[in-house]
C-alpha positions, 0 to 999 in steps of 0.5 A: 102550953105545957100545963095542957100536955101535963093535964092530959097525961094526968087525966091519962093516969086517972083514967088508968087508976079509976080502970084498975080500981074498978078492976080490983072491986070487980074481981069476981068477974071472970075477966081473963088477963088478956082481956084486961091487957087489951082494955089497958093497951086501949086506954093508953092508945087513947091516951097517946091519941089525946096528946097527939091531938094536943100537940097538933093543936099547939103546933097549929096555933104556933104556925097561925101566930108565926104566919101573922107575925110575918104578915104584920112585918111585911105590911110594915115593911110595905108601909115603910117603903111607902113612906120612904117613897113619899119622902123621896117624891117630896124631895124631888118635887122641892128640887124640881120647884128650885130648879124652876126658880132658877130658870125662871130667875135666869130667863128674867136675868137673860131678857134684861140683858137683852134689853140692855143690849138693845137699848145699848144697839139702839143708843149706838145706832142713834149716835151713828 
């Protein structure tokens, strides 16, 4: 990222150097210092615009990466919540199954007690 900026800077310096060399070799052309100054300003503006575009490109890439990271974290968080919910559901189902088993055992025990009471009642009735 920094190398892109550095390369852009070197390109701008190279362009300015080439422009100066061309101007030195073509010194016989009757260009005013204002024209030369304007060309240098234009070249500098182009270099600045290029650097600005490079910075924007880097910023956009960083924002895109940040967004991807946030989306991945959100997706991972949702998966963790789903996993936790699944574990809780299994635990609750296990507890429900245990309660059903205890209820069945209690009902069987109650039925056994009723039969014994009925047998005792019948036995007492028949002895009377």
